[in-house]
C-alpha positions as CSV (number, residue, x, y, z in Angstrom):
1,M,1.6,-6.2,-11.3
2,D,2.7,-3.9,-8.6
3,L,4.6,-6.0,-6.0
4,G,6.6,-3.5,-3.8
5,T,8.0,-0.1,-3.2
6,H,9.3,1.9,-6.1
7,V,12.8,3.2,-5.6
8,P,14.7,5.6,-7.9
9,V,17.3,4.0,-10.1
10,V,20.2,6.1,-11.6
11,H,22.5,4.9,-14.4
12,P,25.8,6.8,-14.2
13,P,27.0,8.2,-17.5
14,E,30.5,6.8,-17.2
15,R,29.3,3.2,-16.5
16,P,25.6,2.8,-17.7
17,E,25.6,-0.9,-17.0
18,N,26.0,-0.3,-13.3
19,A,22.7,0.9,-12.0
20,K,22.6,2.7,-8.6
21,V,19.5,2.1,-6.4
22,F,18.8,4.5,-3.7
23,A,16.9,2.3,-1.2
24,R,18.3,3.5,2.1
25,K,15.5,5.9,2.9
26,H,12.9,3.2,2.0
27,L,14.6,0.6,4.3
28,R,14.8,3.0,7.3
29,P,11.2,2.2,8.6
30,T,11.9,-1.5,8.4
31,V,15.1,-1.2,10.4
32,I,13.5,1.0,13.0
33,S,10.6,-1.4,13.5
34,L,13.0,-4.4,13.8
35,L,15.1,-2.6,16.4
36,T,12.1,-1.5,18.4
37,G,10.6,-5.0,18.3
38,S,13.9,-6.6,19.4
39,V,14.3,-4.1,22.3
40,L,10.8,-4.7,23.5
41,F,11.3,-8.5,23.3
42,L,14.6,-8.4,25.1
43,G,13.1,-6.1,27.7
44,A,10.3,-8.5,28.4
45,A,12.7,-11.4,28.6
46,V,14.9,-9.6,31.2
47,R,11.7,-8.7,33.2
48,V,10.6,-12.4,33.2
49,V,14.1,-13.5,34.3
50,L,14.5,-10.9,37.0
51,T,10.9,-11.2,38.5
52,P,10.9,-13.6,41.5
């Protein structure tokens, strides 16, 4: 069953028990959307507070 995004996993030759997951580029859209949403929410809150 496919439940999520596939990310590359690398097992270094010197320590094969420590897997490295390169998930940074897969997390970038999530971080950008959260930041955009929070900026919009805070902007709306400031507008409501400052509007007479």
